[in-house]
C-alpha positions, -999 to 999 in steps of 0.1 A, spaced: 770 685 369 737 665 364 738 628 355 728 624 318 701 599 329 685 624 352 684 653 327 649 660 314 647 661 276 632 693 261 605 688 234 598 713 207 563 722 197 568 704 164 577 672 183 546 675 204 525 680 173 540 648 159 533 629 191 497 641 197 484 649 162 472 683 176 480 714 156 508 738 164 483 765 169 465 745 196 497 748 217 506 784 208 471 799 211 465 779 243 496 794 259 488 829 247 452 828 260 463 811 292 441 781 286 469 756 282 482 745 316 515 730 302 546 748 315 571 758 288 606 772 286 616 799 262 651 797 247 655 828 226 626 825 201 623 787 206 596 772 229 604 739 246 585 717 271 602 694 296 593 658 286 583 650 322 558 679 322 545 668 288 539 633 300 522 646 332 500 669 311 490 640 288 481 618 319 460 646 334 442 654 301 436 620 286 406 597 290 420 567 272 430 536 292 462 531 272 474 565 283 464 559 319 483 526 318 515 542 307 515 527 272 528 558 256 
């Protein structure tokens, strides 16, 4: 069994909306149209994103120095 410290937390679309200020439709439409290169996991009807993938996506798609410096 994996160590609890090594388990990647799964974020909901709602949580990502809270963290980024982007709309829920930004994520859902982006995935449906294939424009959003953020891997996700479907659990039944729920969509989740690994926190590590979310942070990587933010780093790759941000231009702010605070994001590049890891201040998130």
